[in-house]
C-alpha positions in Angstrom: 48.9 119.8 126.0 49.5 122.4 123.3 52.0 122.1 120.5 54.5 124.7 119.7 53.6 126.9 116.7 55.1 125.8 113.5 54.4 123.8 110.3 52.6 120.6 110.9 54.6 117.4 110.3 52.6 115.6 107.6 53.3 112.0 106.7 53.4 111.6 103.0 52.6 108.6 100.9 56.3 108.3 100.0 57.3 108.2 103.7 54.7 105.6 104.4 55.9 103.5 101.5 59.5 103.7 102.8 58.4 102.8 106.3 56.4 99.8 105.0 59.3 98.6 102.9 61.7 98.9 105.8 59.4 96.9 108.1 58.7 94.2 105.5 62.2 93.9 104.1 64.4 94.5 107.2 62.5 94.3 110.5 60.3 91.2 110.0 63.0 89.0 108.5 65.5 90.0 111.1 62.9 89.3 113.8 62.1 85.9 112.3 65.8 85.0 112.3 66.3 86.1 115.9 63.3 84.1 117.1 64.5 80.9 115.4 68.1 81.4 116.5 66.9 82.1 120.1 64.9 78.9 120.1 67.8 76.9 118.8 70.1 78.4 121.4 67.6 77.6 124.1 67.3 74.0 123.0 71.1 73.7 122.8 71.6 75.1 126.3 68.8 72.8 127.7 70.6 69.7 126.2 74.0 70.9 127.4 72.9 71.6 131.0 70.1 69.2 131.7 69.1 66.6 129.1 72.3 65.5 127.6 72.8 64.7 123.9 69.9 63.1 122.0 70.1 59.3 121.7 68.7 56.9 119.2 66.4 54.0 120.1 
């Protein structure tokens, strides 16, 4: 597959640094929060629908 003629899109060090900071400062923390919240929601629904509230000994 041939590309259309024109200037090559070159990734600069600045663009790479911005992408790295975006991933490390925004994407990974957001993903971590969503995973923990999803697990908590799953446990909450399991207790609500099947297991009942936790009881002490």
